[in-house]
CHARMM-style PDB file with segment names, atoms N, HN, CA, C and O in Angstrom:
ATOM      1  N   MET     1       0.518  -1.186   0.051  1.00  0.00      PROA
ATOM      2  CA  MET     1       0.138  -0.453   0.166  1.00  0.00      PROA
ATOM      3  C   MET     1       0.736   0.993   0.059  1.00  0.00      PROA
ATOM      4  O   MET     1       1.365   1.310   1.069  1.00  0.00      PROA
ATOM      5  N   SER     2       0.677   2.163  -1.155  1.00  0.00      PROA
ATOM      6  HN  SER     2       0.166   1.905  -1.975  1.00  0.00      PROA
ATOM      7  CA  SER     2       1.510   3.307  -0.882  1.00  0.00      PROA
ATOM      8  C   SER     2       0.450   4.816  -0.128  1.00  0.00      PROA
ATOM      9  O   SER     2      -0.756   5.061  -0.122  1.00  0.00      PROA
ATOM     10  N   ASP     3       1.449   5.401   0.321  1.00  0.00      PROA
ATOM     11  HN  ASP     3       2.429   5.203   0.316  1.00  0.00      PROA
ATOM     12  CA  ASP     3       0.671   6.316   1.587  1.00  0.00      PROA
ATOM     13  C   ASP     3       0.709   7.551   0.836  1.00  0.00      PROA
ATOM     14  O   ASP     3       0.859   8.506   1.597  1.00  0.00      PROA
ATOM     15  N   LEU     4       0.606   7.969  -0.723  1.00  0.00      PROA
ATOM     16  HN  LEU     4       0.484   7.192  -1.341  1.00  0.00      PROA
ATOM     17  CA  LEU     4       0.321   9.192  -1.166  1.00  0.00      PROA
ATOM     18  C   LEU     4      -0.966   9.985  -0.699  1.00  0.00      PROA
ATOM     19  O   LEU     4      -1.197  11.190  -0.798  1.00  0.00      PROA
ATOM     20  N   PHE     5      -1.827   8.857  -0.099  1.00  0.00      PROA
ATOM     21  HN  PHE     5      -1.640   7.878  -0.018  1.00  0.00      PROA
ATOM     22  CA  PHE     5      -3.079   9.950   0.243  1.00  0.00      PROA
ATOM     23  C   PHE     5      -3.237   9.916   1.728  1.00  0.00      PROA
ATOM     24  O   PHE     5      -4.114  10.669   2.154  1.00  0.00      PROA
ATOM     25  N   THR     6      -2.399   9.012   2.861  1.00  0.00      PROA
ATOM     26  HN  THR     6      -1.687   8.400   2.515  1.00  0.00      PROA
ATOM     27  CA  THR     6      -2.306   9.034   4.156  1.00  0.00      PROA
ATOM     28  C   THR     6      -3.183  10.731   4.447  1.00  0.00      PROA
ATOM     29  O   THR     6      -2.983  11.761   3.803  1.00  0.00      PROA
ATOM     30  N   GLU     7      -4.230  10.516   5.707  1.00  0.00      PROA
ATOM     31  HN  GLU     7      -4.392   9.680   6.230  1.00  0.00      PROA
ATOM     32  CA  GLU     7      -4.882  11.914   6.358  1.00  0.00      PROA
ATOM     33  C   GLU     7      -5.570  12.362   5.373  1.00  0.00      PROA
ATOM     34  O   GLU     7      -5.848  13.556   5.481  1.00  0.00      PROA
ATOM     35  N   ARG     8      -5.878  11.943   4.623  1.00  0.00      PROA
ATOM     36  HN  ARG     8      -5.653  10.972   4.535  1.00  0.00      PROA
ATOM     37  CA  ARG     8      -6.845  12.861   2.984  1.00  0.00      PROA
ATOM     38  C   ARG     8      -8.187  11.796   3.423  1.00  0.00      PROA
ATOM     39  O   ARG     8      -8.288  10.768   4.093  1.00  0.00      PROA
ATOM     40  N   VAL     9      -9.058  12.606   2.699  1.00  0.00      PROA
ATOM     41  HN  VAL     9      -8.976  13.440   2.154  1.00  0.00      PROA
ATOM     42  CA  VAL     9     -10.483  11.710   2.402  1.00  0.00      PROA
ATOM     43  C   VAL     9     -10.827  12.139   0.786  1.00  0.00      PROA
ATOM     44  O   VAL     9     -10.599  13.233   0.269  1.00  0.00      PROA
ATOM     45  N   ALA    10     -11.367  11.091   0.229  1.00  0.00      PROA
ATOM     46  HN  ALA    10     -11.552  10.203   0.650  1.00  0.00      PROA
ATOM     47  CA  ALA    10     -11.815  11.157  -0.977  1.00  0.00      PROA
ATOM     48  C   ALA    10     -13.338  10.731  -1.491  1.00  0.00      PROA
ATOM     49  O   ALA    10     -13.677   9.549  -1.437  1.00  0.00      PROA
ATOM     50  N   VAL    11     -13.996  11.481  -1.859  1.00  0.00      PROA
ATOM     51  HN  VAL    11     -13.720  12.441  -1.903  1.00  0.00      PROA
ATOM     52  CA  VAL    11     -15.060  10.937  -1.897  1.00  0.00      PROA
ATOM     53  C   VAL    11     -15.899  10.806  -3.535  1.00  0.00      PROA
ATOM     54  O   VAL    11     -16.257  11.726  -4.271  1.00  0.00      PROA
ATOM     55  N   VAL    12     -16.000   9.644  -3.690  1.00  0.00      PROA
ATOM     56  HN  VAL    12     -15.710   8.897  -3.093  1.00  0.00      PROA
ATOM     57  CA  VAL    12     -16.292   9.480  -4.694  1.00  0.00      PROA
ATOM     58  C   VAL    12     -18.209   8.898  -5.294  1.00  0.00      PROA
ATOM     59  O   VAL    12     -18.979   7.980  -5.012  1.00  0.00      PROA
ATOM     60  N   THR    13     -18.208   9.928  -6.079  1.00  0.00      PROA
ATOM     61  HN  THR    13     -17.583  10.674  -6.307  1.00  0.00      PROA
ATOM     62  CA  THR    13     -20.052  10.046  -6.596  1.00  0.00      PROA
ATOM     63  C   THR    13     -20.407   8.677  -7.390  1.00  0.00      PROA
ATOM     64  O   THR    13     -19.967   8.851  -8.526  1.00  0.00      PROA
ATOM     65  N   GLY    14     -20.961   7.485  -7.314  1.00  0.00      PROA
ATOM     66  HN  GLY    14     -21.319   7.344  -6.391  1.00  0.00      PROA
ATOM     67  CA  GLY    14     -21.025   6.689  -7.771  1.00  0.00      PROA
ATOM     68  C   GLY    14     -20.512   5.227  -7.739  1.00  0.00      PROA
ATOM     69  O   GLY    14     -20.678   4.455  -8.683  1.00  0.00      PROA
ATOM     70  N   GLY    15     -19.953   4.938  -6.723  1.00  0.00      PROA
ATOM     71  HN  GLY    15     -19.818   5.565  -5.956  1.00  0.00      PROA
ATOM     72  CA  GLY    15     -18.505   4.403  -5.900  1.00  0.00      PROA
ATOM     73  C   GLY    15     -19.258   3.287  -5.417  1.00  0.00      PROA
ATOM     74  O   GLY    15     -18.772   2.894  -4.356  1.00  0.00      PROA
ATOM     75  N   SER    16     -20.277   2.606  -5.785  1.00  0.00      PROA
ATOM     76  HN  SER    16     -20.672   2.926  -6.646  1.00  0.00      PROA
ATOM     77  CA  SER    16     -20.476   1.338  -5.500  1.00  0.00      PROA
ATOM     78  C   SER    16     -20.389   0.122  -6.572  1.00  0.00      PROA
ATOM     79  O   SER    16     -20.514  -1.065  -6.271  1.00  0.00      PROA
ATOM     80  N   SER    17     -20.126   0.683  -8.021  1.00  0.00      PROA
ATOM     81  HN  SER    17     -20.025   1.648  -8.266  1.00  0.00      PROA
ATOM     82  CA  SER    17     -20.194  -0.077  -8.881  1.00  0.00      PROA
ATOM     83  C   SER    17     -19.356   0.320  -9.889  1.00  0.00      PROA
ATOM     84  O   SER    17     -18.746   1.389  -9.847  1.00  0.00      PROA
ATOM     85  N   GLY    18     -19.255  -0.723 -11.091  1.00  0.00      PROA
ATOM     86  HN  GLY    18     -19.750  -1.591 -11.126  1.00  0.00      PROA
ATOM     87  CA  GLY    18     -18.228  -0.385 -11.941  1.00  0.00      PROA
ATOM     88  C   GLY    18     -16.951   0.881 -11.688  1.00  0.00      PROA
ATOM     89  O   GLY    18     -16.244   0.602 -10.719  1.00  0.00      PROA
ATOM     90  N   ILE    19     -16.587   2.115 -12.354  1.00  0.00      PROA
ATOM     91  HN  ILE    19     -17.160   2.342 -13.142  1.00  0.00      PROA
ATOM     92  CA  ILE    19     -15.364   2.629 -12.350  1.00  0.00      PROA
ATOM     93  C   ILE    19     -15.450   3.340 -10.828  1.00  0.00      PROA
ATOM     94  O   ILE    19     -14.493   3.502 -10.071  1.00  0.00      PROA
ATOM     95  N   GLY    20     -16.701   3.681 -10.604  1.00  0.00      PROA
ATOM     96  HN  GLY    20     -17.479   3.549 -11.219  1.00  0.00      PROA
ATOM     97  CA  GLY    20     -16.739   4.291  -9.603  1.00  0.00      PROA
ATOM     98  C   GLY    20     -15.937   3.681  -7.926  1.00  0.00      PROA
ATOM     99  O   GLY    20     -15.449   4.114  -6.882  1.00  0.00      PROA
ATOM    100  N   ARG    21     -16.223   2.553  -8.567  1.00  0.00      PROA
ATOM    101  HN  ARG    21     -16.619   2.202  -9.415  1.00  0.00      PROA
ATOM    102  CA  ARG    21     -15.932   1.603  -7.235  1.00  0.00      PROA
ATOM    103  C   ARG    21     -14.498   1.262  -7.149  1.00  0.00      PROA
ATOM    104  O   ARG    21     -13.779   1.115  -6.161  1.00  0.00      PROA
ATOM    105  N   GLY    22     -14.136   1.130  -8.971  1.00  0.00      PROA
ATOM    106  HN  GLY    22     -14.720   1.250  -9.774  1.00  0.00      PROA
ATOM    107  CA  GLY    22     -12.475   0.818  -8.945  1.00  0.00      PROA
ATOM    108  C   GLY    22     -12.210   1.929  -8.758  1.00  0.00      PROA
ATOM    109  O   GLY    22     -11.096   1.612  -9.174  1.00  0.00      PROA
ATOM    110  N   ILE    23     -12.057   3.619  -8.399  1.00  0.00      PROA
ATOM    111  HN  ILE    23     -12.962   3.877  -8.062  1.00  0.00      PROA
ATOM    112  CA  ILE    23     -11.509   4.729  -8.287  1.00  0.00      PROA
ATOM    113  C   ILE    23     -11.500   4.815  -6.514  1.00  0.00      PROA
ATOM    114  O   ILE    23     -10.671   5.216  -5.698  1.00  0.00      PROA
ATOM    115  N   ALA    24     -12.751   4.270  -6.420  1.00  0.00      PROA
ATOM    116  HN  ALA    24     -13.425   3.944  -7.083  1.00  0.00      PROA
ATOM    117  CA  ALA    24     -12.927   4.143  -4.395  1.00  0.00      PROA
ATOM    118  C   ALA    24     -11.592   3.672  -3.800  1.00  0.00      PROA
ATOM    119  O   ALA    24     -10.920   4.141  -2.882  1.00  0.00      PROA
ATOM    120  N   ARG    25     -11.409   2.610  -4.592  1.00  0.00      PROA
ATOM    121  HN  ARG    25     -11.955   2.229  -5.338  1.00  0.00      PROA
ATOM    122  CA  ARG    25     -10.491   1.562  -3.703  1.00  0.00      PROA
ATOM    123  C   ARG    25      -9.010   1.822  -4.161  1.00  0.00      PROA
ATOM    124  O   ARG    25      -8.051   1.700  -3.398  1.00  0.00      PROA
ATOM    125  N   ALA    26      -8.896   2.266  -5.748  1.00  0.00      PROA
ATOM    126  HN  ALA    26      -9.675   2.365  -6.367  1.00  0.00      PROA
ATOM    127  CA  ALA    26      -7.539   2.798  -5.409  1.00  0.00      PROA
ATOM    128  C   ALA    26      -7.153   3.427  -4.432  1.00  0.00      PROA
ATOM    129  O   ALA    26      -6.316   3.145  -3.575  1.00  0.00      PROA
ATOM    130  N   PHE    27      -8.365   5.085  -4.712  1.00  0.00      PROA
ATOM    131  HN  PHE    27      -9.046   5.314  -5.408  1.00  0.00      PROA
ATOM    132  CA  PHE    27      -8.206   5.392  -3.297  1.00  0.00      PROA
ATOM    133  C   PHE    27      -7.743   5.407  -1.673  1.00  0.00      PROA
ATOM    134  O   PHE    27      -7.188   6.181  -0.894  1.00  0.00      PROA
ATOM    135  N   ALA    28      -8.416   3.848  -1.663  1.00  0.00      PROA
ATOM    136  HN  ALA    28      -8.867   3.219  -2.295  1.00  0.00      PROA
ATOM    137  CA  ALA    28      -8.170   3.187  -0.087  1.00  0.00      PROA
ATOM    138  C   ALA    28      -6.678   2.742  -0.055  1.00  0.00      PROA
ATOM    139  O   ALA    28      -5.872   2.690   0.874  1.00  0.00      PROA
ATOM    140  N   GLU    29      -6.565   2.392  -1.581  1.00  0.00      PROA
ATOM    141  HN  GLU    29      -7.220   2.434  -2.336  1.00  0.00      PROA
ATOM    142  CA  GLU    29      -5.074   1.144  -1.413  1.00  0.00      PROA
ATOM    143  C   GLU    29      -3.743   2.134  -1.402  1.00  0.00      PROA
ATOM    144  O   GLU    29      -2.571   1.763  -1.341  1.00  0.00      PROA
ATOM    145  N   HSD    30      -4.277   3.599  -1.485  1.00  0.00      PROA
ATOM    146  HN  HSD    30      -5.229   3.900  -1.535  1.00  0.00      PROA
ATOM    147  CA  HSD    30      -3.257   4.485  -1.289  1.00  0.00      PROA
ATOM    148  C   HSD    30      -3.533   5.494  -0.368  1.00  0.00      PROA
ATOM    149  O   HSD    30      -3.245   6.672  -0.581  1.00  0.00      PROA
ATOM    150  N   GLY    31      -4.194   5.007   0.861  1.00  0.00      PROA
ATOM    151  HN  GLY    31      -4.428   4.050   1.035  1.00  0.00      PROA
ATOM    152  CA  GLY    31      -3.835   5.468   1.754  1.00  0.00      PROA
ATOM    153  C   GLY    31      -5.148   5.944   2.231  1.00  0.00      PROA
ATOM    154  O   GLY    31      -5.657   5.566   3.286  1.00  0.00      PROA
ATOM    155  N   ALA    32      -5.845   7.059   1.150  1.00  0.00      PROA
ATOM    156  HN  ALA    32      -5.432   7.367   0.293  1.00  0.00      PROA
ATOM    157  CA  ALA    32      -7.377   7.983   1.219  1.00  0.00      PROA
ATOM    158  C   ALA    32      -7.864   6.794   2.237  1.00  0.00      PROA
ATOM    159  O   ALA    32      -7.770   5.567   2.220  1.00  0.00      PROA
ATOM    160  N   ASP    33      -8.554   7.973   3.329  1.00  0.00      PROA
ATOM    161  HN  ASP    33      -8.630   8.970   3.343  1.00  0.00      PROA
ATOM    162  CA  ASP    33     -10.625   7.453   3.552  1.00  0.00      PROA
ATOM    163  C   ASP    33     -11.246   7.666   3.045  1.00  0.00      PROA
ATOM    164  O   ASP    33     -11.571   8.851   3.119  1.00  0.00      PROA
ATOM    165  N   VAL    34     -11.841   6.992   2.282  1.00  0.00      PROA
ATOM    166  HN  VAL    34     -11.577   6.029   2.222  1.00  0.00      PROA
ATOM    167  CA  VAL    34     -13.108   7.607   1.200  1.00  0.00      PROA
ATOM    168  C   VAL    34     -15.156   7.463   1.716  1.00  0.00      PROA
ATOM    169  O   VAL    34     -15.635   6.823   2.652  1.00  0.00      PROA
ATOM    170  N   GLY    35     -15.840   8.270   0.736  1.00  0.00      PROA
ATOM    171  HN  GLY    35     -15.450   8.790  -0.025  1.00  0.00      PROA
ATOM    172  CA  GLY    35     -16.742   8.017   1.414  1.00  0.00      PROA
ATOM    173  C   GLY    35     -17.504   7.894   0.007  1.00  0.00      PROA
ATOM    174  O   GLY    35     -16.863   8.241  -0.985  1.00  0.00      PROA
ATOM    175  N   ILE    36     -18.743   7.456  -0.156  1.00  0.00      PROA
ATOM    176  HN  ILE    36     -19.264   7.175   0.649  1.00  0.00      PROA
ATOM    177  CA  ILE    36     -18.811   6.601  -0.953  1.00  0.00      PROA
ATOM    178  C   ILE    36     -20.204   7.205  -1.606  1.00  0.00      PROA
ATOM    179  O   ILE    36     -21.143   6.476  -1.288  1.00  0.00      PROA
ATOM    180  N   ALA    37     -20.566   8.182  -2.322  1.00  0.00      PROA
ATOM    181  HN  ALA    37     -19.803   8.775  -2.580  1.00  0.00      PROA
ATOM    182  CA  ALA    37     -21.998   8.662  -2.477  1.00  0.00      PROA
ATOM    183  C   ALA    37     -22.372   7.879  -4.079  1.00  0.00      PROA
ATOM    184  O   ALA    37     -21.628   7.719  -5.047  1.00  0.00      PROA
ATOM    185  N   ASP    38     -24.500   7.313  -3.795  1.00  0.00      PROA
ATOM    186  HN  ASP    38     -25.104   7.444  -3.009  1.00  0.00      PROA
ATOM    187  CA  ASP    38     -24.511   6.717  -4.571  1.00  0.00      PROA
ATOM    188  C   ASP    38     -25.878   6.099  -4.007  1.00  0.00      PROA
ATOM    189  O   ASP    38     -26.267   6.119  -2.839  1.00  0.00      PROA
ATOM    190  N   LEU    39     -26.720   5.359  -5.506  1.00  0.00      PROA
ATOM    191  HN  LEU    39     -26.404   5.342  -6.454  1.00  0.00      PROA
ATOM    192  CA  LEU    39     -28.071   5.507  -5.339  1.00  0.00      PROA
ATOM    193  C   LEU    39     -28.775   3.927  -3.802  1.00  0.00      PROA
ATOM    194  O   LEU    39     -29.686   3.724  -3.000  1.00  0.00      PROA
ATOM    195  N   GLN    40     -27.487   3.294  -4.345  1.00  0.00      PROA
ATOM    196  HN  GLN    40     -26.747   3.460  -4.998  1.00  0.00      PROA
ATOM    197  CA  GLN    40     -27.540   1.900  -3.539  1.00  0.00      PROA
ATOM    198  C   GLN    40     -26.490   1.867  -2.591  1.00  0.00      PROA
ATOM    199  O   GLN    40     -26.576   3.064  -2.316  1.00  0.00      PROA
ATOM    200  N   ALA    41     -25.439   1.412  -1.766  1.00  0.00      PROA
ATOM    201  HN  ALA    41     -25.370   0.440  -1.989  1.00  0.00      PROA
ATOM    202  CA  ALA    41     -24.821   0.318  -1.366  1.00  0.00      PROA
ATOM    203  C   ALA    41     -24.278  -1.178  -2.394  1.00  0.00      PROA
ATOM    204  O   ALA    41     -23.195  -1.669  -2.711  1.00  0.00      PROA
ATOM    205  N   GLU    42     -25.764  -1.496  -2.650  1.00  0.00      PROA
ATOM    206  HN  GLU    42     -26.645  -1.097  -2.393  1.00  0.00      PROA
ATOM    207  CA  GLU    42     -24.620  -2.779  -3.121  1.00  0.00      PROA
ATOM    208  C   GLU    42     -24.246  -2.600  -4.433  1.00  0.00      PROA
ATOM    209  O   GLU    42     -24.741  -1.783  -5.209  1.00  0.00      PROA
ATOM    210  N   PRO    43     -23.192  -3.529  -4.708  1.00  0.00      PROA
ATOM    211  CA  PRO    43     -22.874  -2.493  -6.529  1.00  0.00      PROA
ATOM    212  C   PRO    43     -24.146  -4.003  -7.233  1.00  0.00      PROA
ATOM    213  O   PRO    43     -24.706  -5.009  -6.798  1.00  0.00      PROA
ATOM    214  N   ARG    44     -24.010  -3.176  -8.606  1.00  0.00      PROA
ATOM    215  HN  ARG    44     -23.556  -2.359  -8.959  1.00  0.00      PROA
ATOM    216  CA  ARG    44     -25.204  -3.328  -9.836  1.00  0.00      PROA
ATOM    217  C   ARG    44     -24.740  -4.627 -10.100  1.00  0.00      PROA
ATOM    218  O   ARG    44     -25.601  -5.482 -10.308  1.00  0.00      PROA
ATOM    219  N   GLU    45     -23.555  -4.953 -10.135  1.00  0.00      PROA
ATOM    220  HN  GLU    45     -22.856  -4.259  -9.966  1.00  0.00      PROA
ATOM    221  CA  GLU    45     -22.980  -6.493 -10.552  1.00  0.00      PROA
ATOM    222  C   GLU    45     -23.224  -7.392  -9.192  1.00  0.00      PROA
ATOM    223  O   GLU    45     -22.763  -8.533  -9.165  1.00  0.00      PROA
ATOM    224  N   GLY    46     -23.769  -7.001  -8.348  1.00  0.00      PROA
ATOM    225  HN  GLY    46     -24.143  -6.074  -8.371  1.00  0.00      PROA
ATOM    226  CA  GLY    46     -23.437  -8.183  -6.767  1.00  0.00      PROA
ATOM    227  C   GLY    46     -23.032  -7.785  -6.046  1.00  0.00      PROA
ATOM    228  O   GLY    46     -22.928  -6.559  -6.104  1.00  0.00      PROA
ATOM    229  N   GLY    47     -22.585  -8.377  -5.027  1.00  0.00      PROA
ATOM    230  HN  GLY    47     -22.669  -9.372  -4.979  1.00  0.00      PROA
ATOM    231  CA  GLY    47     -21.736  -9.392  -4.303  1.00  0.00      PROA
ATOM    232  C   GLY    47     -21.394  -8.524  -2.876  1.00  0.00      PROA
ATOM    233  O   GLY    47     -22.432  -8.351  -2.237  1.00  0.00      PROA
ATOM    234  N   THR    48     -20.405  -8.041  -2.335  1.00  0.00      PROA
ATOM    235  HN  THR    48     -19.561  -8.182  -2.853  1.00  0.00      PROA
ATOM    236  CA  THR    48     -20.342  -7.364  -1.118  1.00  0.00      PROA
ATOM    237  C   THR    48     -20.683  -5.711  -1.156  1.00  0.00      PROA
ATOM    238  O   THR    48     -21.296  -5.559  -2.212  1.00  0.00      PROA
ATOM    239  N   PRO    49     -20.601  -4.810  -0.691  1.00  0.00      PROA
ATOM    240  CA  PRO    49     -21.128  -3.193  -1.328  1.00  0.00      PROA
ATOM    241  C   PRO    49     -19.517  -3.138  -0.608  1.00  0.00      PROA
ATOM    242  O   PRO    49     -18.855  -3.801   0.191  1.00  0.00      PROA
ATOM    243  N   THR    50     -19.393  -2.085  -1.322  1.00  0.00      PROA
ATOM    244  HN  THR    50     -19.930  -1.547  -1.972  1.00  0.00      PROA
ATOM    245  CA  THR    50     -17.765  -1.094  -1.785  1.00  0.00      PROA
ATOM    246  C   THR    50     -17.079  -1.183  -0.219  1.00  0.00      PROA
ATOM    247  O   THR    50     -16.222  -1.873   0.333  1.00  0.00      PROA
ATOM    248  N   HSD    51     -18.127   0.117   0.209  1.00  0.00      PROA
ATOM    249  HN  HSD    51     -18.823   0.678  -0.239  1.00  0.00      PROA
ATOM    250  CA  HSD    51     -17.760  -0.140   1.546  1.00  0.00      PROA
ATOM    251  C   HSD    51     -17.179  -0.966   2.719  1.00  0.00      PROA
ATOM    252  O   HSD    51     -16.283  -0.731   3.531  1.00  0.00      PROA
ATOM    253  N   GLU    52     -18.279  -2.362   2.454  1.00  0.00      PROA
ATOM    254  HN  GLU    52     -19.007  -2.552   1.795  1.00  0.00      PROA
ATOM    255  CA  GLU    52     -17.941  -2.508   3.333  1.00  0.00      PROA
ATOM    256  C   GLU    52     -16.192  -3.843   3.396  1.00  0.00      PROA
ATOM    257  O   GLU    52     -15.512  -4.524   4.164  1.00  0.00      PROA
ATOM    258  N   ARG    53     -16.343  -3.406   1.911  1.00  0.00      PROA
ATOM    259  HN  ARG    53     -16.895  -2.852   1.287  1.00  0.00      PROA
ATOM    260  CA  ARG    53     -14.773  -4.094   1.273  1.00  0.00      PROA
ATOM    261  C   ARG    53     -13.791  -3.515   1.610  1.00  0.00      PROA
ATOM    262  O   ARG    53     -12.721  -4.082   1.832  1.00  0.00      PROA
ATOM    263  N   ILE    54     -14.014  -2.108   1.720  1.00  0.00      PROA
ATOM    264  HN  ILE    54     -14.884  -1.647   1.539  1.00  0.00      PROA
ATOM    265  CA  ILE    54     -12.443  -0.981   2.028  1.00  0.00      PROA
ATOM    266  C   ILE    54     -12.384  -1.582   2.927  1.00  0.00      PROA
ATOM    267  O   ILE    54     -11.403  -2.316   3.046  1.00  0.00      PROA
ATOM    268  N   ASP    55     -13.707  -1.544   4.293  1.00  0.00      PROA
ATOM    269  HN  ASP    55     -14.503  -0.948   4.196  1.00  0.00      PROA
ATOM    270  CA  ASP    55     -12.975  -1.761   4.999  1.00  0.00      PROA
ATOM    271  C   ASP    55     -12.388  -2.910   5.925  1.00  0.00      PROA
ATOM    272  O   ASP    55     -11.828  -2.779   7.014  1.00  0.00      PROA
ATOM    273  N   GLU    56     -12.621  -3.897   5.318  1.00  0.00      PROA
ATOM    274  HN  GLU    56     -13.075  -4.003   4.433  1.00  0.00      PROA
ATOM    275  CA  GLU    56     -12.298  -5.554   5.575  1.00  0.00      PROA
ATOM    276  C   GLU    56     -10.650  -5.819   4.731  1.00  0.00      PROA
ATOM    277  O   GLU    56      -9.869  -6.659   5.179  1.00  0.00      PROA
ATOM    278  N   GLU    57     -10.423  -5.254   3.900  1.00  0.00      PROA
ATOM    279  HN  GLU    57     -11.057  -4.572   3.536  1.00  0.00      PROA
ATOM    280  CA  GLU    57      -9.232  -5.335   2.668  1.00  0.00      PROA
ATOM    281  C   GLU    57      -8.041  -4.026   2.515  1.00  0.00      PROA
ATOM    282  O   GLU    57      -6.962  -4.083   1.925  1.00  0.00      PROA
ATOM    283  N   THR    58      -8.505  -3.123   3.087  1.00  0.00      PROA
ATOM    284  HN  THR    58      -9.382  -3.077   3.566  1.00  0.00      PROA
ATOM    285  CA  THR    58      -7.547  -1.877   3.271  1.00  0.00      PROA
ATOM    286  C   THR    58      -7.271  -2.054   4.868  1.00  0.00      PROA
ATOM    287  O   THR    58      -7.394  -3.032   5.606  1.00  0.00      PROA
ATOM    288  N   ASP    59      -6.946  -1.023   5.051  1.00  0.00      PROA
ATOM    289  HN  ASP    59      -6.846  -0.229   4.451  1.00  0.00      PROA
ATOM    290  CA  ASP    59      -6.720  -0.322   6.615  1.00  0.00      PROA
ATOM    291  C   ASP    59      -7.102   1.061   6.167  1.00  0.00      PROA
ATOM    292  O   ASP    59      -6.650   1.965   6.870  1.00  0.00      PROA
ATOM    293  N   SER    60      -7.857   1.418   5.119  1.00  0.00      PROA
ATOM    294  HN  SER    60      -8.225   0.685   4.548  1.00  0.00      PROA
ATOM    295  CA  SER    60      -8.587   2.413   4.852  1.00  0.00      PROA
ATOM    296  C   SER    60      -9.569   2.213   5.551  1.00  0.00      PROA
ATOM    297  O   SER    60      -9.792   1.110   6.051  1.00  0.00      PROA
ATOM    298  N   GLN    61     -10.616   3.626   5.772  1.00  0.00      PROA
ATOM    299  HN  GLN    61     -10.435   4.522   5.366  1.00  0.00      PROA
ATOM    300  CA  GLN    61     -11.994   3.550   5.991  1.00  0.00      PROA
ATOM    301  C   GLN    61     -13.032   4.189   4.848  1.00  0.00      PROA
ATOM    302  O   GLN    61     -12.904   5.169   4.114  1.00  0.00      PROA
ATOM    303  N   ALA    62     -14.005   3.317   4.991  1.00  0.00      PROA
ATOM    304  HN  ALA    62     -14.109   2.521   5.587  1.00  0.00      PROA
ATOM    305  CA  ALA    62     -15.232   3.975   3.763  1.00  0.00      PROA
ATOM    306  C   ALA    62     -16.429   4.374   4.491  1.00  0.00      PROA
ATOM    307  O   ALA    62     -16.739   3.895   5.581  1.00  0.00      PROA
ATOM    308  N   THR    63     -16.989   5.122   3.964  1.00  0.00      PROA
ATOM    309  HN  THR    63     -16.737   5.511   3.078  1.00  0.00      PROA
ATOM    310  CA  THR    63     -18.182   5.372   4.441  1.00  0.00      PROA
ATOM    311  C   THR    63     -19.085   5.370   3.421  1.00  0.00      PROA
ATOM    312  O   THR    63     -18.598   5.900   2.422  1.00  0.00      PROA
ATOM    313  N   PHE    64     -20.788   4.791   3.183  1.00  0.00      PROA
ATOM    314  HN  PHE    64     -21.184   4.361   3.995  1.00  0.00      PROA
ATOM    315  CA  PHE    64     -21.139   5.171   1.967  1.00  0.00      PROA
ATOM    316  C   PHE    64     -22.498   5.855   2.645  1.00  0.00      PROA
ATOM    317  O   PHE    64     -22.917   5.616   3.777  1.00  0.00      PROA
ATOM    318  N   VAL    65     -23.046   6.707   1.731  1.00  0.00      PROA
ATOM    319  HN  VAL    65     -22.706   6.901   0.811  1.00  0.00      PROA
ATOM    320  CA  VAL    65     -24.022   7.803   2.387  1.00  0.00      PROA
ATOM    321  C   VAL    65     -25.085   7.544   0.752  1.00  0.00      PROA
ATOM    322  O   VAL    65     -24.509   7.734  -0.319  1.00  0.00      PROA
ATOM    323  N   GLU    66     -26.272   7.208   0.750  1.00  0.00      PROA
ATOM    324  HN  GLU    66     -26.740   7.054   1.620  1.00  0.00      PROA
ATOM    325  CA  GLU    66     -27.428   7.044  -0.567  1.00  0.00      PROA
ATOM    326  C   GLU    66     -27.253   8.678  -0.377  1.00  0.00      PROA
ATOM    327  O   GLU    66     -27.249   9.412   0.610  1.00  0.00      PROA
ATOM    328  N   CYS    67     -27.103   8.904  -1.879  1.00  0.00      PROA
ATOM    329  HN  CYS    67     -27.106   8.307  -2.681  1.00  0.00      PROA
ATOM    330  CA  CYS    67     -27.126  10.102  -2.422  1.00  0.00      PROA
ATOM    331  C   CYS    67     -27.573   9.859  -4.192  1.00  0.00      PROA
ATOM    332  O   CYS    67     -27.266   8.844  -4.818  1.00  0.00      PROA
ATOM    333  N   ASP    68     -28.094  10.650  -4.583  1.00  0.00      PROA
ATOM    334  HN  ASP    68     -28.343  11.474  -4.075  1.00  0.00      PROA
ATOM    335  CA  ASP    68     -28.594  11.552  -6.106  1.00  0.00      PROA
ATOM    336  C   ASP    68     -28.307  12.747  -6.140  1.00  0.00      PROA
ATOM    337  O   ASP    68     -28.906  13.714  -5.668  1.00  0.00      PROA
ATOM    338  N   VAL    69     -26.803  12.641  -7.055  1.00  0.00      PROA
ATOM    339  HN  VAL    69     -26.316  11.856  -7.438  1.00  0.00      PROA
ATOM    340  CA  VAL    69     -26.197  13.603  -7.968  1.00  0.00      PROA
ATOM    341  C   VAL    69     -26.701  13.801  -9.463  1.00  0.00      PROA
ATOM    342  O   VAL    69     -25.942  14.052 -10.399  1.00  0.00      PROA
ATOM    343  N   THR    70     -27.994  13.665  -9.560  1.00  0.00      PROA
ATOM    344  HN  THR    70     -28.611  13.462  -8.800  1.00  0.00      PROA
ATOM    345  CA  THR    70     -28.629  13.879 -10.899  1.00  0.00      PROA
ATOM    346  C   THR    70     -29.234  15.028 -11.474  1.00  0.00      PROA
ATOM    347  O   THR    70     -30.462  15.087 -11.532  1.00  0.00      PROA
ATOM    348  N   SER    71     -28.809  15.576 -11.731  1.00  0.00      PROA
ATOM    349  HN  SER    71     -27.811  15.528 -11.684  1.00  0.00      PROA
ATOM    350  CA  SER    71     -29.291  17.127 -12.345  1.00  0.00      PROA
ATOM    351  C   SER    71     -30.946  16.990 -11.998  1.00  0.00      PROA
ATOM    352  OT1 SER    71     -31.713  17.911 -12.278  1.00  0.00      PROA
TER     353      SER     71
END
């Protein structure tokens, strides 16, 4: 794990699935705590919610917030 983003917080919209999930994971792997904003916690492709996986598999903390950012 890199410490590039240690003591930083990244907010990722659409972070439960797809590209957003990958971005949230990458920030966490580089030391950032991650706030994930999406319509639902569970990924569209199924499986464990991203914020739970980040908490379990990295030293970073992740928080999910149900949020609709469409205009």
